[in-house]
C-alpha positions in Angstrom: -8.1 -41.4 32.6 -7.9 -44.9 34.1 -5.4 -45.4 37.0 -1.9 -46.5 36.0 -1.9 -50.1 35.0 0.1 -52.4 37.3 1.9 -55.6 36.3 -0.5 -58.5 36.4 -4.3 -58.4 36.1 -6.2 -55.0 36.1 -9.9 -54.3 35.9 -10.5 -51.0 34.2 -12.8 -48.6 32.5 -11.2 -46.6 29.7 -11.5 -42.9 29.2 -12.5 -43.2 25.5 -13.2 -46.0 23.1 -11.9 -44.7 19.7 -13.2 -45.6 16.3 -10.6 -47.1 14.0 -9.7 -45.2 10.8 -10.6 -48.4 8.8 -13.6 -50.4 9.9 -16.1 -52.8 8.4 -19.2 -51.0 7.0 -21.5 -53.0 9.2 -19.7 -52.1 12.5 -21.0 -48.9 14.1 -18.5 -48.5 17.0 -20.9 -46.6 19.2 -19.6 -47.7 22.6 -20.2 -45.7 25.8 -16.9 -45.9 27.8 -18.8 -45.4 31.1 -20.7 -48.6 30.5 -17.8 -50.9 29.5 -15.3 -52.7 31.6 -12.1 -54.6 30.6 -9.6 -56.9 32.1 -6.0 -55.9 31.1 -3.0 -58.1 31.7 0.4 -56.4 31.9 3.3 -58.9 31.5 6.0 -59.4 34.1 9.1 -57.3 33.6 7.1 -54.7 31.7 9.5 -52.0 30.4 8.0 -48.8 28.9 11.1 -48.5 26.7 10.2 -51.8 24.9 7.3 -52.5 22.6 4.6 -55.1 23.3 2.1 -57.1 21.3 -1.5 -57.5 22.4 -3.8 -60.5 22.5 -7.5 -59.9 22.8 -9.5 -62.7 24.4 -13.2 -63.4 23.9 -15.2 -65.8 26.0 -18.4 -67.7 25.0 -20.0 -66.5 28.3 -20.8 -62.9 29.2 -17.9 -62.4 31.5 -14.4 -61.0 30.8 -11.3 -62.8 31.7 -8.4 -64.7 30.2 -7.1 -68.2 31.0 -4.5 -67.4 33.7 -2.4 -70.5 32.7 -1.4 -68.6 29.6 -0.1 -65.5 31.5 3.5 -66.9 31.6 3.3 -67.2 27.8 2.2 -63.6 27.6 5.2 -62.7 29.7 7.5 -64.7 27.5 6.1 -63.4 24.2 5.8 -59.8 25.5 2.0 -59.7 25.1 -0.5 -57.4 26.8 -3.8 -59.2 27.3 -7.2 -57.6 26.9 -10.7 -59.0 27.5 -14.0 -57.1 27.3 -17.0 -57.6 29.6 -20.5 -58.6 28.3 -19.2 -60.1 25.1 -20.5 -63.6 25.2 -22.2 -65.6 22.5 -25.5 -63.8 23.1 -23.9 -60.5 21.8 -23.4 -59.3 18.3 -20.2 -60.1 16.6 -19.5 -56.5 15.8 -19.6 -55.7 19.5 -17.4 -58.6 20.5 -14.7 -57.7 18.0 -15.2 -53.9 18.0 -14.8 -53.5 21.8 -11.4 -55.2 21.7 -10.3 -53.0 18.8 -11.4 -49.8 20.5 -9.8 -50.8 23.8 -6.5 -51.5 22.1 -6.6 -48.2 20.3 -7.1 -46.4 23.6 -4.4 -48.4 25.3 -2.0 -47.4 22.5 -2.1 -43.9 23.9 -0.3 -44.9 27.1 1.4 -48.2 26.4 4.2 -49.0 23.9 2.1 -51.3 21.6 3.6 -52.9 18.4 0.8 -52.5 15.9 2.2 -55.4 13.9 1.7 -57.9 16.7 -2.0 -57.7 17.6 -3.8 -61.0 18.0 -7.4 -62.1 18.7 -8.2 -65.4 20.5 -11.1 -67.1 22.3 -12.9 -70.3 23.1 -15.9 -71.9 21.2 -18.1 -69.0 20.1 -15.2 -66.8 21.1 -13.0 -68.7 18.8 -15.5 -68.3 15.9 -15.7 -64.5 16.5 -11.9 -64.3 16.7 -11.6 -65.8 13.2 -14.3 -63.4 12.1 -12.1 -60.5 13.4 -9.2 -61.7 11.3 -11.3 -61.6 8.1 -13.1 -58.3 8.7 -10.3 -56.4 10.3 -7.2 -57.8 8.6 -5.5 -54.4 8.7 -5.6 -54.5 12.5 -5.1 -58.1 13.5 -2.0 -60.0 12.5 -3.1 -63.3 13.9 -6.0 -65.4 15.2 -5.9 -68.3 17.7 -9.3 -70.0 17.7 -9.9 -72.6 20.4 -12.6 -75.3 19.5 -14.5 -73.1 17.0 -13.4 -71.3 13.8 -15.0 -69.5 10.9 -14.5 -68.8 7.2 -15.2 -65.8 5.0 -17.8 -67.6 2.9 -19.8 -70.8 2.9 -17.6 -73.9 2.6 -18.2 -77.7 2.0 -19.4 -79.8 4.9 -17.4 -83.1 4.8 -20.1 -84.9 6.9 -22.8 -84.2 4.3 -21.6 -84.3 0.7 -23.3 -81.6 -1.4 -24.0 -79.4 1.7 -22.2 -76.4 3.0 -21.4 -74.9 6.4 -22.4 -71.2 6.6 -19.6 -68.7 6.5 -19.5 -65.2 7.9 -21.8 -63.4 5.5 -24.6 -66.0 5.9 -24.2 -66.2 9.6 -24.2 -62.4 10.0 -26.9 -61.9 7.4 -24.7 -59.2 5.9 -23.7 -59.8 2.2 -20.8 -57.3 2.4 -19.5 -58.7 5.7 -16.2 -59.6 4.1 -15.1 -57.5 1.1 -12.7 -58.7 -1.6 -10.1 -56.3 -0.2 -10.6 -57.9 3.3 -9.9 -61.4 1.7 -6.8 -60.2 -0.1 -5.4 -58.4 3.0 -6.2 -61.4 5.2 -4.3 -63.8 3.0 -1.3 -61.5 3.0 -1.3 -60.2 6.6 -3.1 -62.6 9.0 -2.1 -66.0 10.3 -5.0 -68.3 11.3 -4.6 -71.0 14.0 -7.3 -73.4 15.1 -6.8 -75.6 18.2 -9.1 -78.6 18.7 -9.0 -82.2 19.8 -10.4 -85.7 19.4 -13.2 -85.1 22.0 -14.2 -81.6 20.7 -17.5 -81.7 18.8 -16.1 -79.1 16.5 -13.1 -81.3 15.4 -14.5 -82.2 12.0 -15.7 -78.6 11.4 -12.2 -77.3 12.3 -10.7 -79.7 9.8 -13.1 -78.5 7.1 -12.2 -74.9 7.8 -8.5 -75.7 7.7 -9.0 -77.4 4.3 -10.9 -74.3 3.0 -8.1 -72.0 4.3 -5.3 -74.0 2.7 -7.1 -74.3 -0.6 -7.5 -70.6 -0.9 -3.9 -69.8 0.1 -4.4 -68.4 3.6 -1.6 -68.8 6.2 -3.1 -71.4 8.6 -2.3 -74.0 11.1 -4.5 -76.7 12.7 -3.4 -78.1 16.0 -5.1 -81.3 17.2 -4.4 -81.8 20.9 -4.7 -85.4 22.1 -7.6 -85.9 24.4 -8.9 -82.4 24.2 -12.6 -81.8 24.5 -14.6 -78.6 24.0 -12.5 -76.4 26.3 -9.2 -74.5 26.5 -6.3 -76.9 26.3 -2.7 -77.0 27.1 -0.1 -74.3 27.4 2.0 -76.2 24.9 -0.7 -75.9 22.2 -1.0 -72.2 22.9 2.8 -71.9 22.6 2.7 -73.6 19.2 0.0 -71.2 18.1 2.0 -68.1 19.2 5.2 -69.3 17.6 3.3 -69.8 14.3 1.8 -66.3 14.4 4.7 -64.3 16.1 7.8 -66.4 15.7 10.0 -67.5 18.6 9.8 -65.3 21.7 13.6 -64.7 21.7 13.1 -62.5 18.6 10.7 -60.1 20.3 
């Protein structure tokens, strides 16, 4: 058992990394808990008699960690933060998503987690894989906040090249059954997708293309274009807008 988690940032190994009862067929969930490390943020004023949402964070580089400027938002929205080590862009998507899922399942054993308020977020490739998580694990995640990089469950039109498409999840993962019809149906009903980008982000046009595809097919989605933002994590205000769209105002938690 890991030591008791304190308020603030904790670096931990978890006793077990459970396999979810529902999982994508192409995810194996064969994680060795002795080889995995996590950063866990416990919000200020933590009260074990209350329930808390969770936000998983994925980085493009192979190091765990969450943007600390968002910690006050996590406090305000009653969110526990989780980030897994060695989950950068060089790793398989099933590892990057699966480790967060397994960690949350283990944390549920000792923390009062609200299963209806579990989000996935990240930057760049981490934003893309966060969107992937919303499509392939819609029974687990209720929201996705993708910074400067999104994804779609199938190939979609490229507005910069008429007649061409941008590859969606099945093509990118080389797995034809990566997103099942049931996944799509559940994601439309249960998951809210947010993309945050800006005028200096090279993924701006692609984010707009994904937003158009999401809206056309009836997904619950929001595109936030932050003035002056390049390919990086942006403002606390943009993150707040995203959290309100997914979770509602914090006063209701």
